[in-house]
VEXFIPA-201642 format. One record per residue (C-alpha): residue number from 1; x, y, z. Coordinates in nm, 3 decimals, padded with zeros to 5 digits. Layout:
<nodes>
+-----+---------+---------+---------+
|  nr |       x |       y |       z |
+-----+---------+---------+---------+
| NUM |       X |       Y |       Z |
...
+-----+---------+---------+---------+
</nodes>
This chain:
<nodes>
+-----+---------+---------+---------+
|  nr |       x |       y |       z |
+-----+---------+---------+---------+
|   1 |  11.415 | -03.005 | -24.658 |
|   2 |  11.209 | -03.075 | -24.948 |
|   3 |  11.360 | -02.810 | -25.182 |
|   4 |  11.562 | -03.073 | -25.382 |
|   5 |  11.271 | -03.249 | -25.482 |
|   6 |  11.045 | -02.987 | -25.584 |
|   7 |  11.135 | -02.666 | -25.822 |
|   8 |  11.150 | -02.340 | -25.642 |
|   9 |  10.911 | -02.193 | -25.890 |
|  10 |  10.621 | -02.382 | -26.003 |
|  11 |  10.674 | -02.250 | -26.389 |
|  12 |  11.019 | -02.389 | -26.399 |
|  13 |  10.889 | -02.733 | -26.350 |
|  14 |  10.604 | -02.660 | -26.658 |
|  15 |  10.888 | -02.534 | -26.874 |
|  16 |  11.113 | -02.798 | -26.801 |
|  17 |  10.844 | -03.074 | -26.848 |
|  18 |  10.687 | -02.894 | -27.171 |
|  19 |  11.063 | -02.939 | -27.321 |
|  20 |  11.115 | -03.281 | -27.224 |
|  21 |  10.782 | -03.354 | -27.354 |
|  22 |  10.865 | -03.192 | -27.716 |
|  23 |  11.174 | -03.333 | -27.748 |
|  24 |  11.041 | -03.684 | -27.699 |
|  25 |  10.789 | -03.616 | -27.927 |
|  26 |  11.048 | -03.527 | -28.203 |
|  27 |  11.241 | -03.829 | -28.106 |
|  28 |  10.954 | -04.045 | -28.180 |
|  29 |  10.858 | -03.896 | -28.476 |
|  30 |  11.197 | -03.889 | -28.620 |
|  31 |  11.172 | -04.291 | -28.567 |
|  32 |  10.839 | -04.312 | -28.777 |
|  33 |  10.879 | -04.308 | -29.156 |
|  34 |  10.835 | -03.945 | -29.328 |
|  35 |  10.522 | -03.870 | -29.403 |
|  36 |  10.497 | -03.732 | -29.761 |
|  37 |  10.235 | -03.645 | -30.030 |
|  38 |  10.337 | -03.696 | -30.425 |
|  39 |  10.159 | -03.353 | -30.576 |
|  40 |  10.294 | -03.442 | -30.917 |
|  41 |  10.383 | -03.796 | -30.947 |
|  42 |  10.778 | -03.849 | -30.974 |
|  43 |  10.811 | -03.451 | -30.979 |
|  44 |  10.693 | -03.275 | -30.708 |
|  45 |  10.627 | -03.398 | -30.331 |
|  46 |  10.611 | -03.182 | -30.023 |
|  47 |  10.618 | -03.237 | -29.640 |
|  48 |  10.759 | -03.208 | -29.333 |
|  49 |  11.138 | -03.170 | -29.288 |
|  50 |  11.343 | -03.464 | -29.284 |
|  51 |  11.473 | -03.556 | -28.911 |
|  52 |  11.663 | -03.840 | -28.947 |
|  53 |  11.945 | -03.975 | -29.150 |
|  54 |  11.653 | -04.257 | -29.220 |
|  55 |  11.432 | -04.007 | -29.333 |
|  56 |  11.678 | -03.888 | -29.579 |
|  57 |  11.739 | -04.270 | -29.702 |
|  58 |  11.348 | -04.308 | -29.747 |
|  59 |  11.369 | -04.004 | -29.966 |
|  60 |  11.639 | -04.163 | -30.173 |
|  61 |  11.451 | -04.485 | -30.205 |
|  62 |  11.189 | -04.262 | -30.384 |
|  63 |  11.433 | -04.138 | -30.619 |
|  64 |  11.443 | -03.784 | -30.445 |
|  65 |  11.808 | -03.595 | -30.472 |
|  66 |  11.706 | -03.266 | -30.431 |
|  67 |  11.507 | -03.045 | -30.185 |
|  68 |  11.384 | -02.720 | -30.145 |
|  69 |  11.343 | -02.579 | -29.800 |
|  70 |  11.120 | -02.294 | -29.676 |
|  71 |  11.264 | -02.319 | -29.327 |
|  72 |  11.423 | -02.080 | -29.113 |
|  73 |  11.822 | -02.155 | -29.080 |
|  74 |  11.734 | -02.191 | -28.713 |
|  75 |  11.497 | -02.459 | -28.780 |
|  76 |  11.736 | -02.706 | -28.961 |
|  77 |  11.846 | -02.901 | -28.604 |
|  78 |  11.810 | -03.221 | -28.710 |
|  79 |  12.000 | -03.480 | -28.917 |
|  80 |  12.217 | -03.276 | -29.211 |
|  81 |  12.153 | -03.265 | -29.553 |
|  82 |  12.330 | -03.534 | -29.718 |
|  83 |  12.618 | -03.390 | -29.939 |
|  84 |  12.554 | -03.528 | -30.249 |
|  85 |  12.193 | -03.388 | -30.278 |
|  86 |  12.090 | -03.051 | -30.446 |
|  87 |  11.954 | -02.807 | -30.209 |
|  88 |  11.801 | -02.442 | -30.228 |
|  89 |  11.643 | -02.270 | -29.963 |
|  90 |  11.409 | -01.944 | -29.948 |
|  91 |  11.282 | -01.874 | -29.564 |
|  92 |  10.925 | -01.852 | -29.557 |
|  93 |  10.742 | -01.744 | -29.256 |
|  94 |  10.484 | -01.986 | -29.095 |
|  95 |  10.192 | -01.901 | -28.864 |
|  96 |  10.447 | -01.774 | -28.581 |
|  97 |  10.475 | -01.485 | -28.822 |
|  98 |  10.826 | -01.425 | -28.763 |
|  99 |  10.860 | -01.156 | -29.051 |
| 100 |  10.556 | -01.075 | -29.275 |
| 101 |  10.607 | -01.262 | -29.641 |
| 102 |  10.729 | -01.019 | -29.881 |
| 103 |  10.596 | -01.048 | -30.225 |
| 104 |  10.984 | -01.042 | -30.377 |
| 105 |  11.051 | -01.330 | -30.127 |
| 106 |  10.755 | -01.545 | -30.241 |
| 107 |  10.828 | -01.490 | -30.652 |
| 108 |  11.228 | -01.564 | -30.544 |
| 109 |  11.098 | -01.934 | -30.361 |
| 110 |  10.859 | -02.031 | -30.658 |
| 111 |  11.121 | -01.908 | -30.930 |
| 112 |  11.375 | -02.138 | -30.755 |
| 113 |  11.178 | -02.425 | -30.675 |
| 114 |  10.999 | -02.380 | -31.049 |
| 115 |  11.395 | -02.434 | -31.164 |
| 116 |  11.495 | -02.724 | -30.959 |
| 117 |  11.186 | -02.890 | -31.119 |
| 118 |  11.288 | -02.796 | -31.469 |
| 119 |  11.629 | -02.952 | -31.407 |
| 120 |  11.658 | -03.344 | -31.462 |
| 121 |  11.788 | -03.428 | -31.130 |
| 122 |  11.479 | -03.661 | -31.054 |
| 123 |  11.146 | -03.552 | -30.826 |
| 124 |  11.194 | -03.266 | -30.616 |
| 125 |  11.084 | -03.280 | -30.250 |
| 126 |  10.981 | -02.953 | -30.109 |
| 127 |  10.956 | -02.925 | -29.719 |
| 128 |  10.908 | -02.691 | -29.426 |
| 129 |  10.927 | -02.766 | -29.084 |
| 130 |  10.605 | -02.944 | -29.055 |
| 131 |  10.473 | -02.965 | -29.397 |
| 132 |  10.143 | -02.793 | -29.367 |
| 133 |  10.177 | -02.417 | -29.443 |
| 134 |  10.521 | -02.294 | -29.611 |
| 135 |  10.585 | -02.594 | -29.840 |
| 136 |  10.201 | -02.612 | -29.910 |
| 137 |  10.194 | -02.252 | -30.036 |
| 138 |  10.472 | -02.334 | -30.286 |
| 139 |  10.324 | -02.653 | -30.431 |
| 140 |  09.963 | -02.420 | -30.503 |
| 141 |  10.217 | -02.160 | -30.631 |
| 142 |  10.391 | -02.424 | -30.864 |
| 143 |  10.113 | -02.579 | -30.991 |
| 144 |  09.925 | -02.306 | -31.059 |
| 145 |  10.221 | -02.165 | -31.258 |
| 146 |  10.297 | -02.500 | -31.426 |
| 147 |  09.961 | -02.637 | -31.524 |
| 148 |  09.831 | -02.306 | -31.552 |
| 149 |  09.537 | -02.375 | -31.287 |
| 150 |  09.349 | -02.079 | -31.117 |
| 151 |  09.454 | -02.065 | -30.725 |
| 152 |  09.151 | -02.218 | -30.603 |
| 153 |  09.183 | -02.507 | -30.831 |
| 154 |  09.515 | -02.537 | -30.731 |
| 155 |  09.430 | -02.513 | -30.342 |
| 156 |  09.169 | -02.783 | -30.390 |
| 157 |  09.408 | -02.994 | -30.577 |
| 158 |  09.691 | -02.972 | -30.346 |
| 159 |  09.459 | -03.055 | -30.066 |
| 160 |  09.335 | -03.360 | -30.199 |
| 161 |  09.692 | -03.491 | -30.232 |
| 162 |  09.816 | -03.345 | -29.875 |
| 163 |  09.563 | -03.402 | -29.616 |
| 164 |  09.792 | -03.204 | -29.367 |
| 165 |  09.778 | -02.892 | -29.582 |
| 166 |  09.708 | -02.587 | -29.412 |
| 167 |  09.795 | -02.296 | -29.612 |
| 168 |  09.795 | -01.944 | -29.455 |
| 169 |  09.510 | -01.765 | -29.617 |
| 170 |  09.683 | -01.391 | -29.619 |
| 171 |  09.949 | -01.567 | -29.789 |
| 172 |  09.715 | -01.753 | -30.054 |
| 173 |  09.591 | -01.351 | -30.071 |
| 174 |  09.975 | -01.244 | -30.169 |
| 175 |  09.990 | -01.538 | -30.421 |
| 176 |  09.672 | -01.487 | -30.592 |
| 177 |  09.763 | -01.081 | -30.630 |
| 178 |  10.110 | -01.220 | -30.770 |
| 179 |  09.988 | -01.456 | -31.037 |
| 180 |  09.756 | -01.194 | -31.144 |
| 181 |  10.098 | -01.034 | -31.332 |
| 182 |  10.241 | -01.296 | -31.532 |
| 183 |  10.517 | -01.123 | -31.643 |
| 184 |  10.779 | -01.265 | -31.367 |
| 185 |  10.675 | -01.643 | -31.445 |
| 186 |  10.600 | -01.640 | -31.816 |
+-----+---------+---------+---------+
</nodes>
């Protein structure tokens, strides 16, 4: 008699309410301004994935017209990238460890992001889904390469600019190993 009001399985109810809660949070977060941080003023910024057309417009109002994504393709579920933007992406794993970060993948990400920064197309926006791990790793690597900073100084610098920075330590260790061989970025 009461089955139409109560789920047969308590887990079904929890899953459904968890999904609804997550969807509500995402909708709310996409209605707020995009929170990003300048790492190099008017040259490089990092943050979360733009989730609405308003987020892309906000970035454009700050003179962005190019972005580098560290996300996996299945994470691109929000507002599409404006067609006039220059866009590159290299999928890097986050704390959910879809894959182990490979040296060649990190090198490719750093080389492509560096190449975009060297273009005269305005500042570069680097993002991952949450703007805490993958984009931070790439920014730290770029600062090491471009400003000839060691890893720990670069890490401290990026953290001072971007309070949400939470890079994965095993990935920082890989970056540190890669930076010792200057042949791939000199």
